N, C-alpha and C positions, 0 to 999 in steps of 0.2 A: 481649425475644427476638423476632426477626422471624418472621412467619408464613411458611409454605412454600406454594408453588403446586403444584397437582395438574395437571401438564402431560400432554398426550397424547403418544403415541409420534410422531405426525406432527401438527404445528401448521401453520397457514397464516399466515405472518408476512411482512411486507416487511423489507427490510434494516435499516431504522431500528429497528423493534420487536425484531428478532432481536438487534441490538447492545444495546438496552436490557435485554433479558432476560438476556443474558450478564453485563452489568454488575451486574444485581440478584443473580444467582447468585454472583458473586464477593464480594458483601457489602462493598461499598466504604465506607470511612469518610467520605469527603468527595467530593462532586461540586460543583465551582465552575463556573458556566456563565452564558453570555449567548447565548440561542438565535439562530440565523440559518438561513434557508432554504438548502439542503434538509435540514439536520441537526436542526432544531428538534424533530421527534418523538422523537429519542433521549433528550434530557434531559427533554422533556415527559412521555414514557412513564415514564422513571425516577422523576420527581417524583411522578407519579400512583401508582406502585407503593409509593413510600415513604410517601405520605400514607395509603395503605390498609393500612399496617402490615407490608408485605413486606420492608422494609429497615430495618435498625437503623443508621442513619448520618445524615449532615447533607447537606442540599442548600442551597447558597449561591448566590443570584441576585445577580449583581454588575452594574456599570454599563457594562461593555464587555468585549470578548474579551481585550484586554490585561489587564484586571483578573481575568478568569476564569482565565487561565493563571497570573497572579501568585498568586491564591488557591490554585491547585493546588500551586504550588511551596512556598508557606508550609505547607500541610497536609502535603505529603510530607516537608518538612524536620522537621515536628513528629512524624513517625513513623506516618503513616496511609497506608492504601491509597487511591489517588486516581485519578479519571478525569474526563473531560469530552468534549465533542464540538463541532465547528465546521465551517465551510465558507468558501471564497472570501475575501471581504473581511474577514470575521472572522478567518480564518486569517492573512491578511496583517497584521492588527493585532496578532496574537499573536506574530509572528515574533521580535521583540526578546526576548520572554520564553522562546520556544522554545530559543534559544541559552543562556539562563540555566539552564533545566531540564536541558538536555543537559550543560552544563559542570559542573553541580553533581551530576550522576549521580542524578537523581530518577526512580524507576521509575513515572512517570505514564503512564496509557494515554489516548491521544487518538484518538477516532473522527473521521476527516476524511471527510465526505461530499463528494466532489469536485465542484467547480463552477467555472465560468469566472470569471476576474478582470476587473473593469471597467478601463478604459472601452472600448466602450460597456457599460452595465449589462446583465447577463445572469444569470438565475438557474438556467440549465440546466447540465448536466454536461460538463465536460472536465477535463483533468488539470493545469491551470495551477497550482492550489494545491498539488497533490502535488509538482510540480517545484520550486515555490518553497521547500519545506521540506527539500529533499534534503541540504543541507550543514549542517543545524543540530545534528547529533550525535545524532539519534534513530534507533532501529531503525524501519524502515518495512516493513509487510506489506500485501499487496493481496488483497482479496476480490473474486471474480468474480460472486458471486450471494449471495442472502440466507442460505443455509446456511453459506457460508463467512464471512459477516460475523459470524455467531454463533460459529463455531468459532475464527476468528482472534482474537476478543476473549478467549476463554478462554485460548488459547495466549499472547496478548500479556502477560497478567498473569504467567504463568509465566516467560516470556522476560525481561521487564524486571526482575522481582524476584529472578531467579536471582543468588545471591551472587557469582558470577563475571562477571556482566554489569552489573547495577545501572545501567540506562539507560532513558530513557523510550521508549515505543513508540507509533507511529501505526498505526492500522488504517484502510486506505482502502477506500471503496466508491464506485461511480459514482452521482452525483446523479441522482435520479428513476428511472433505469433499474433500479438495484438498490434504492435507498433507499425508493422508493414503489411497487415492484412486488411484489405478494403471491405467494409461492411456498411450496411444501412445505418445511418445516424440521423436522428430527428433533433435538429438544433432549435433553440429559441431564436426569435428575432433579436436583432442587436439591441433594440430598446428594452425588450423584456428581460434579456440576459443582464444588461447593465442595471436595470431596476432591481433585479434579484440580488446582485452583488452589492450594489449601493455605492455611494460616494465614499472615498477613503477618508477616514478620520484619524489624523496623526496624533500620536501620544509622545510627549517628551521629545519633539523633533529638534535636532541640533540647529536648524536654520531659524528657529524662533529666538532671535537675539535678545528679546525682552525677558526671556526666561532661560538663562544658561543651564545646560545639563551636561552630565558626563556619562558616557557609556563604556562598559568594559573596565570598570574600576577594579583595583586590587583589594582583596578582602582578607586573605590568610585565614587563620582560625577564628578571628574575631566575629566575622559574619558569614563566612562561606557556607557553613552548615545550614544556617537559617535560610540563606538565599536558595540553596538547592532544594531544601524542604518545601519552600514556597513554590518553586518551579514545578516540583512533583505534584503539589496540591493543585496547581493550575491545570496540569495535564489530567489529573483524575477528575477534577470538577468540570472538565470539558465534556464529559460523557452525556449529561442531559442536554447540553447546548448542541452537540452534534446531532442528537436525536431530534431536537426541535427544528434544526435547519433542514435535516432530511425530510421531516414532515411538511415543512413549508415548501420544499422543492416538489414533493409529491402533489401537493395542492395545485402547484403551478403547472406541472408537466404530466401528472398521472403516473410517473415512474417512482416506485417505492424503494427506498433503501433503508437498511437497518445496520446497526453496529455488527450484528452477526446475522448472516443470511442462512436460513434453514430450508431444506427441501425434503419433503416426505419423512419428517422426523417424528411425527405424532405417535406412530406405532412402531418405529424402527427398532429392530434388535441390534443391527450393526450399522455403524456410521463411519464414513470417511470425513476427516477434517482436512481441508485443502485451501490453497490460495491460487489466485491468478486464473489462467485459462484452464487449468486442470479442473476447476469447479464445474464448468459446463460439461466436460467429458464425464466427470463422476456422476453428475445428475442423469445423463443419458444412460450410463451403465446401470445405475440404481433402478431406473424405470424399466429397463429391459429385464433385469434379474427378477424384479417383482412379477412382471408379466410372464416370463418364461419358466422360472424355477420357484416362485413363491417365496424367495428370500426377502425378508422385510428390511430393505436397505434404505439408507438415507444419507444426506450430505449436509455438512455444516461448514460454513465459510466465514471466517472473520473478515468483515469489510474494513473494520478499523483495527489496525495492528498495534498502534500506540495511541492512546492508552489501551493496553490489552484488555479486552472485554471479558475478564474472568467471570463476572456475574452472569452475563448473557450466555457465555460458553457453558458454564455449569448448568444453567437452566435447560439449555438445548440438549445436553448430553446425559443428564442424570438418570433417565429412564431406560437407556439402551444397555446392552450387555457387553458389547465389544466395540472398540474404537480403533481406527487406523489413522494415525497422524502422519500426513504426507509432507516430508521436508525436501524441497528442491534446492538444497544447498549442502555442500560437503560438511559433515559434522566435525571433521578434524579432531578425532579422538574423543568424541562425546556423543550423547544422544542429541537428536535434532532440536532446534529451538522450539518448533511448534509442538513436538512431543512433550518437551519439558513444561511448556506453559499450559498445554491442555491437561497434562497430568496434575499440575498444581490446581487447576480449576476444578477438577472432578474429585480431588483427594478428600474434600470435606463433605461429599455427598454420602447419603446413608448406605446405598449399595454401590460401591465403587465398580464401574465397568472395567474390564481388563483392557489394556491399551498396548498397541504395537506401533513401532516406528518404521516407516518405509521411506528410504532415500531413493530419489528417482530423478530422471531428467537432467542430470548435470551436463552443462555445456550444450544444452539444446537437444539432448537425446529425447526422442519421442516416447510418450507414454500412451499406449493404445487402449481402446475400450476393452479389448481382450485382457490386457494387463490388469485393468481396474476391476473387471469381473472376477479375476483370480484372487485379487486382494479381498474383495467382498466375501468370496467363498471361504477363504482362510479365516476371515473374521467370524464367519458363521460357525466354523469349527471351534474357534476360541470361545464363542458365546455358549455353545453347547457344552463344552468342557469346563467352563468357568475359570479357565486359566489360559495364558498364552501358550499355544502348543508348538510354536516354532521359536527360533531366536527372537528376542524382543526387537532387535534392529536388523533390517534386511535391505540390501541394495537390489532394486527392481530393474530389470532390463539390462543387466550387466553382461558383457561378453565373458565367456569362460565360466569357471565354477561359481556357483551361487555363494555370495558372501552373507554371513549372518553373525551377529555379535550379541553379547549379553544373554546367555542362555538362561531360560527360566529355572529358578530353583524350586524344586518340588519338595513335598514333605517326605520325611524318612519312611 
């Protein structure tokens, strides 16, 4: 029987430790892991708590991140509650098995502490790994601070294990800015947290020898198409389930979460769409610009990245005049992922707002409040002109000459 922790109403935790505590409270059966910066403290903290008797489960140290996710798949197929954590290159090494976990509908929880991908080698945070996993068939939720890293983990177990979902879930947080920054966190008691998560209900577990099952079967053209279509349907159908779980969590804690978080958007003419810690900075900049310059600025932040909330994004943006989509990942010869998805969401609205793509913060480069205010001012110029007045894609905070691509084509 695992020991219980006597937690204070307010603890001072960083994002990594907050995630580890949520994993402990969920009483996971197996954590299979190969630590990598900056997610190492999650599994390190979890292992320490297990060694001290606070967890009745298994910690399996493997030889690579590929093996870590393989171990998670095996444990989940055997009927256990399973989780792990990774970042960057480790995440990249996991990708093959991420598709296996998604396709086999294993409700694994993976904490991804977002970090740049090499080369050149960089251990600081951007969203390159987040973007890499977006088509692997996992639910993806994003935490903007340490409190949310804790809350989203508890919600992730409920979402993934819901019998009408049964899909793996990633919980994202920004490397170092969230993962290593100590903040006030209000945790639940061990009993309340476990009651919210609930007992694990296995489905088609391989250790039930009275009912033999096969996982990862070969299908070819006979059934592969149908299988992937059903997997996609399960992801899309998870949207109301996620909303219901968030509503239940609000009733328990008073903390409200939505698939899309909106700030001052009711009358906003210009809106920034962002992810991660940038959201809180953008909110501050929007509030200051409203007070100081009368610019009607707002912020929209997808809490759920997959399934992408096209419906909620469209509703949040349809009345504004100009949008800035903030992509913290190298576009590698294209427009950014968030730009493309937001553009698709607003394309069907009656009065399509003009939209610009801002690349920023690669490899941990800071984005200041001053930078964000400049973006809002540029969006205001776009709104007034009814067209993007600068290159559609710009790199913000770059040393040397300003880079811009995809010039606006104006009428003859």
